[in-house]
FIKOLZA-1660 file (N, C-alpha, C; in steps of 0.1 Angstrom, whole numbers, plus 5000, padded with zeros to 4 digits):
% residues 91
   i   px   py   pz ch aa at
   1 0839 5017 1771  A  L  N
   1 0845 5004 1768  A  L CA
   1 0835 4994 1763  A  L  C
   2 0822 4994 1769  A  R  N
   2 0812 4986 1764  A  R CA
   2 0808 4989 1749  A  R  C
   3 0807 5002 1746  A  R  N
   3 0804 5006 1732  A  R CA
   3 0815 5001 1723  A  R  C
   4 0827 5001 1727  A  K  N
   4 0838 4997 1718  A  K CA
   4 0836 4982 1715  A  K  C
   5 0833 4974 1725  A  M  N
   5 0830 4960 1723  A  M CA
   5 0818 4957 1714  A  M  C
   6 0808 4965 1716  A  I  N
   6 0796 4964 1707  A  I CA
   6 0800 4968 1693  A  I  C
   7 0808 4979 1692  A  D  N
   7 0812 4983 1678  A  D CA
   7 0820 4972 1671  A  D  C
   8 0829 4966 1678  A  R  N
   8 0837 4956 1672  A  R CA
   8 0829 4944 1667  A  R  C
   9 0819 4939 1676  A  L  N
   9 0811 4928 1672  A  L CA
   9 0802 4932 1660  A  L  C
  10 0797 4944 1660  A  A  N
  10 0788 4949 1649  A  A CA
  10 0796 4949 1636  A  A  C
  11 0809 4953 1637  A  K  N
  11 0817 4954 1625  A  K CA
  11 0819 4940 1619  A  K  C
  12 0822 4930 1628  A  Y  N
  12 0824 4916 1624  A  Y CA
  12 0811 4910 1618  A  Y  C
  13 0800 4913 1625  A  V  N
  13 0787 4908 1620  A  V CA
  13 0784 4914 1606  A  V  C
  14 0787 4927 1604  A  A  N
  14 0784 4933 1591  A  A CA
  14 0793 4927 1580  A  A  C
  15 0805 4923 1584  A  Q  N
  15 0814 4917 1574  A  Q CA
  15 0811 4902 1572  A  Q  C
  16 0809 4895 1582  A  E  N
  16 0808 4880 1581  A  E CA
  16 0794 4875 1580  A  E  C
  17 0784 4883 1584  A  G  N
  17 0770 4879 1583  A  G CA
  17 0764 4874 1596  A  G  C
  18 0751 4872 1595  A  H  N
  18 0743 4868 1606  A  H CA
  18 0748 4855 1613  A  H  C
  19 0754 4846 1605  A  A  N
  19 0759 4833 1610  A  A CA
  19 0770 4836 1621  A  A  C
  20 0778 4846 1619  A  F  N
  20 0788 4850 1630  A  F CA
  20 0781 4854 1643  A  F  C
  21 0770 4862 1642  A  E  N
  21 0763 4865 1654  A  E CA
  21 0757 4853 1660  A  E  C
  22 0752 4844 1653  A  Q  N
  22 0747 4831 1658  A  Q CA
  22 0757 4823 1666  A  Q  C
  23 0769 4823 1661  A  I  N
  23 0780 4816 1668  A  I CA
  23 0783 4822 1681  A  I  C
  24 0783 4835 1682  A  I  N
  24 0785 4842 1694  A  I CA
  24 0774 4840 1704  A  I  C
  25 0762 4840 1699  A  M  N
  25 0750 4837 1708  A  M CA
  25 0751 4823 1713  A  M  C
  26 0755 4814 1705  A  E  N
  26 0755 4800 1710  A  E CA
  26 0766 4798 1720  A  E  C
  27 0777 4805 1718  A  R  N
  27 0788 4804 1728  A  R CA
  27 0784 4811 1741  A  R  C
  28 0776 4821 1740  A  E  N
  28 0772 4829 1752  A  E CA
  28 0759 4824 1758  A  E  C
  29 0753 4814 1753  A  S  N
  29 0740 4809 1757  A  S CA
  29 0740 4805 1772  A  S  C
  30 0751 4800 1777  A  Q  N
  30 0751 4797 1791  A  Q CA
  30 0750 4809 1800  A  Q  C
  31 0756 4820 1796  A  E  N
  31 0755 4832 1804  A  E CA
  31 0742 4840 1800  A  E  C
  32 0738 4838 1788  A  G  N
  32 0725 4844 1784  A  G CA
  32 0725 4859 1786  A  G  C
  33 0714 4864 1791  A  A  N
  33 0713 4879 1792  A  A CA
  33 0722 4885 1802  A  A  C
  34 0729 4877 1810  A  N  N
  34 0738 4883 1821  A  N CA
  34 0752 4883 1816  A  N  C
  35 0756 4878 1805  A  G  N
  35 0770 4877 1800  A  G CA
  35 0774 4890 1793  A  G  C
  36 0786 4890 1789  A  N  N
  36 0792 4902 1782  A  N CA
  36 0784 4906 1769  A  N  C
  37 0778 4896 1763  A  F  N
  37 0770 4898 1751  A  F CA
  37 0755 4897 1754  A  F  C
  38 0751 4900 1766  A  G  N
  38 0737 4899 1770  A  G CA
  38 0727 4907 1762  A  G  C
  39 0732 4918 1757  A  F  N
  39 0724 4927 1748  A  F CA
  39 0719 4920 1736  A  F  C
  40 0726 4909 1732  A  L  N
  40 0721 4901 1720  A  L CA
  40 0708 4894 1723  A  L  C
  41 0705 4891 1736  A  F  N
  41 0694 4884 1741  A  F CA
  41 0682 4893 1745  A  F  C
  42 0685 4906 1747  A  K  N
  42 0675 4915 1752  A  K CA
  42 0673 4925 1741  A  K  C
  43 0662 4923 1734  A  H  N
  43 0660 4930 1721  A  H CA
  43 0656 4945 1722  A  H  C
  44 0651 4949 1734  A  D  N
  44 0646 4963 1735  A  D CA
  44 0655 4971 1744  A  D  C
  45 0667 4967 1747  A  T  N
  45 0676 4974 1755  A  T CA
  45 0683 4985 1747  A  T  C
  46 0688 4996 1753  A  P  N
  46 0695 5006 1745  A  P CA
  46 0708 5000 1739  A  P  C
  47 0715 4990 1745  A  D  N
  47 0726 4984 1739  A  D CA
  47 0723 4976 1727  A  D  C
  48 0712 4969 1727  A  N  N
  48 0707 4961 1716  A  N CA
  48 0703 4970 1704  A  N  C
  49 0696 4981 1707  A  V  N
  49 0692 4990 1696  A  V CA
  49 0705 4996 1690  A  V  C
  50 0715 5000 1699  A  Y  N
  50 0727 5006 1694  A  Y CA
  50 0734 4996 1685  A  Y  C
  51 0735 4983 1690  A  Y  N
  51 0742 4973 1682  A  Y CA
  51 0735 4970 1669  A  Y  C
  52 0722 4970 1668  A  R  N
  52 0715 4968 1655  A  R CA
  52 0718 4979 1646  A  R  C
  53 0718 4992 1651  A  W  N
  53 0721 5003 1643  A  W CA
  53 0735 5002 1638  A  W  C
  54 0745 4999 1646  A  R  N
  54 0759 4999 1642  A  R CA
  54 0761 4988 1632  A  R  C
  55 0755 4977 1634  A  T  N
  55 0756 4966 1624  A  T CA
  55 0752 4971 1610  A  T  C
  56 0740 4977 1610  A  F  N
  56 0734 4982 1597  A  F CA
  56 0743 4993 1592  A  F  C
  57 0748 5002 1600  A  A  N
  57 0757 5013 1596  A  A CA
  57 0770 5008 1590  A  A  C
  58 0776 4998 1596  A  F  N
  58 0788 4993 1591  A  F CA
  58 0785 4986 1577  A  F  C
  59 0774 4979 1576  A  A  N
  59 0771 4972 1563  A  A CA
  59 0768 4983 1552  A  A  C
  60 0765 4995 1556  A  Q  N
  60 0763 5005 1546  A  Q CA
  60 0775 5013 1543  A  Q  C
  61 0787 5010 1549  A  G  N
  61 0799 5016 1546  A  G CA
  61 0804 5026 1556  A  G  C
  62 0796 5028 1567  A  D  N
  62 0801 5037 1578  A  D CA
  62 0812 5031 1585  A  D  C
  63 0820 5038 1593  A  N  N
  63 0831 5033 1600  A  N CA
  63 0831 5037 1614  A  N  C
  64 0842 5034 1621  A  F  N
  64 0843 5036 1636  A  F CA
  64 0844 5051 1639  A  F  C
  65 0849 5059 1630  A  K  N
  65 0850 5074 1633  A  K CA
  65 0840 5083 1627  A  K  C
  66 0833 5078 1617  A  S  N
  66 0822 5087 1611  A  S CA
  66 0811 5078 1606  A  S  C
  67 0799 5084 1606  A  W  N
  67 0787 5077 1601  A  W CA
  67 0777 5087 1597  A  W  C
  68 0767 5082 1589  A  H  N
  68 0756 5090 1585  A  H CA
  68 0747 5093 1597  A  H  C
  69 0743 5105 1598  A  T  N
  69 0734 5109 1610  A  T CA
  69 0720 5113 1606  A  T  C
  70 0717 5111 1593  A  D  N
  70 0703 5114 1589  A  D CA
  70 0694 5102 1593  A  D  C
  71 0682 5105 1597  A  P  N
  71 0672 5094 1600  A  P CA
  71 0670 5086 1588  A  P  C
  72 0668 5073 1590  A  F  N
  72 0666 5063 1579  A  F CA
  72 0657 5052 1583  A  F  C
  73 0653 5044 1573  A  R  N
  73 0645 5032 1576  A  R CA
  73 0653 5020 1571  A  R  C
  74 0654 5010 1579  A  I  N
  74 0661 4997 1574  A  I CA
  74 0652 4990 1564  A  I  C
  75 0639 4990 1566  A  T  N
  75 0630 4983 1557  A  T CA
  75 0619 4993 1553  A  T  C
  76 0613 4991 1541  A  E  N
  76 0602 5000 1536  A  E CA
  76 0591 4999 1546  A  E  C
  77 0586 5011 1550  A  D  N
  77 0575 5013 1560  A  D CA
  77 0579 5008 1574  A  D  C
  78 0592 5006 1576  A  G  N
  78 0597 5002 1589  A  G CA
  78 0598 5015 1598  A  G  C
  79 0602 5013 1611  A  P  N
  79 0603 5025 1619  A  P CA
  79 0615 5033 1615  A  P  C
  80 0615 5046 1618  A  W  N
  80 0626 5055 1616  A  W CA
  80 0636 5053 1626  A  W  C
  81 0649 5052 1622  A  W  N
  81 0660 5051 1631  A  W CA
  81 0667 5065 1630  A  W  C
  82 0671 5069 1642  A  I  N
  82 0678 5082 1643  A  I CA
  82 0692 5079 1649  A  I  C
  83 0702 5080 1641  A  P  N
  83 0716 5077 1646  A  P CA
  83 0720 5087 1656  A  P  C
  84 0729 5083 1665  A  P  N
  84 0734 5093 1675  A  P CA
  84 0744 5103 1667  A  P  C
  85 0746 5114 1673  A  P  N
  85 0756 5124 1667  A  P CA
  85 0769 5117 1666  A  P  C
  86 0777 5121 1656  A  C  N
  86 0790 5116 1654  A  C CA
  86 0800 5124 1662  A  C  C
  87 0803 5118 1674  A  E  N
  87 0812 5125 1683  A  E CA
  87 0823 5116 1687  A  E  C
  88 0831 5112 1677  A  F  N
  88 0842 5103 1680  A  F CA
  88 0853 5109 1689  A  F  C
  89 0856 5101 1699  A  V  N
  89 0867 5105 1708  A  V CA
  89 0877 5094 1708  A  V  C
  90 0890 5098 1704  A  D  N
  90 0901 5089 1703  A  D CA
  90 0908 5088 1717  A  D  C
  91 0907 5075 1723  A  D  N
  91 0914 5074 1736  A  D CA
  91 0924 5063 1736  A  D  C
% end
């Protein structure tokens, strides 16, 4: 359930841009790291890493059911990202 929420937010941010993420963070600032979107404030958590990858993946044309699984770099000389296996489960 949490991953679905992260996926939806990542999709909207990929479509609408960083300003949309900022709006969510401003609305959640009272709850901060303890709210539903706390992963936005904790940059080294697994949920934040997953969110950043999903946002990038959606921006590259991936979707909810399938995505590229080859390692990649977001920026030149940046760290390698290794996407999770594509194991979509429809529930």
